[in-house]
C-alpha positions, 0 to 999 in steps of 0.5 A: 065263961071267958071275960071279953077282951079289953082294948089295949089303948084307952082314953085317959082324962088328965084334966078338964080339956086334957086327954091322952091315949093310955097304952095298958100294955106298956103303961105309957100315955101318948097322943095328947088331945084337947077333946075326948072325941079326938083321943077316942078316934086315935085309940080306936085306930091304934086298937085296930092297927094292933088287932091287924098285927096280931092276926098276921 
């Protein structure tokens, strides 16, 4: 049985109203946001873009 694929971009909480998108492949935090929802939308978009690149 194989483990489910982990997303490359995940939301990281840095403070009470401080979130960013963490790239698990490079170890870099990018795209700072004030809301978790905003950071999650960016992470979802970046994961979709990354998946589309891998399919090519």
